[in-house]
Structure formats: structure tokens, C-alpha cells
N, C-alpha and C positions, 0 to 999 in steps of 0.2 A: 505493500499501500503504499502512496506515495504522500506525502507531506503537503498541506493545501498551500497555495501561495499566499493565502491571507491569515495564516495560522499565528502570526502576531497580535491582528486587530482581533481574532476569536478568543486568544487568549484572554486578552485584555477585558471582553466581555464576559469569561467565567472568572477570571480572579476577582477582577473590581465590582462584578455587580454581587459575586457570594460575597466578598467583604461586607458589601452594602447592608445586605438583607442580614448577614451576621449581627452589623453592627445596631441595625434595627433593633433584632430582637434582643440586643445584651440592652437598649434602650426602655424598653418595655420591662423589662425585670428591675431595672433601675428605680426605674418610676414605682412598679409594685412595691420596693422595699423603699419608699420614698425619700429618694436620692433624684431630687429634680432636676439642679444643675446636673450632674452627673447625667443621666438622661437627655437633657437637652443638649450636651457636649458629645455625645455619641449620637445624637439627631444629627449634627452638624459635621460628624466624620462619615456616618453612612451617606449622606448627603455628597461629600465632596467624592468619594469611592464612587458615586453614582456618575456624578458628573465625570470621571475617568473613564469609566465604562461608557458613558454616552459618546464620548470622543471616538470610542474603539469602532463604534455602531454607525456614527457620522462618516469616518473614513470609508467603512465599507457603502456605505449609502452614497457617497459622493464619488465613489470607484464607479459604482454603477451607473449612476445618475451622467457620468459623462463618459458614458462607452462601454466603459472597460468589462472585463468579465469578472466576477464575482462568484467562486464556487461553492454550491449547496454542499455544506457535507452533515454529518451527525454533530460536530464538533459546532458548529457554525448555531446548530439548533438549540443545542444544550447551552451556548453563551446568549442565545435571546433569550432562553428560557430563564437564566440567571437574574439578566437585567429585566426583565417584565416583573420575575418575581419580586425583585428589589425594591422595584416602584410599587409594589400594591403594599410591599410591606412596611414601606419608610410611610406611605398614608396610614398605614392602619397602627403604626408606632406614634405617629403624631397626635392621632386622636384619643390613644390608649391615654400617652401621658398627661395628655390632659385633662382627662378623665380621672386618673387615679390623681392629679393636682388637687383638681375640684372636691373629689373626696375627702381628702385630707383636709381642705381645707375647712369643710363642713364638720369633719369629725371634731377640729380643734375648738369649734365654738362652744 
């Protein structure tokens, strides 16, 4: 099996998309434990990782939009899955951090 020509971009999707999802999950756990500043910092780290993954995706899209060939592979699909899952987890984590923070404020009253 030959290595895809766009392996670097694909690995960017996989690595940084996975890291973004992991940071979002950590943020949810931190908020659950009442560590809201940590949770917000983790959400920022998740967003930063997602931005790097998005740059990899943009490179692939630009390559195809300019008439270049982009090889479709299982690795590419896996990378896109990581990125889309990270997007969903970050959105969910933002909401959960907010909910946990409101619950904490109510409990302090």
C-alpha cells in the first residue's frame, strides 16, 4: 500500500482533532469538579487545537478547489471524523461548563 500524498494534512486532522476532543472532555470533567477557570482554559486549548486541524482541512479543500487531486482514503475519512467529533464536543462542553457554573452559583445561595 502506498502512502497518501496528503498524509501530512490528514495526520493534522487526526492528531489535532483528537486533541481538541480530548481537551473538551477534560473541560467537562473540570467543570463537574467545580474548577471553572481550568475548564475555560481547557476549552481555549481545545479551540486552538481545532483551529490547527481546520488549517489542515482548509489545505485539503484548497488543493481540490484549485483543480488538484485529493486522494480519498480511510485515513482521510478518519481525520474528518475526528474533526467533526471535536466540533460537536467543544460545542457540548461549552454548554455543560456553563450549566455546571450556574448550578454551582445556585448551590452557593
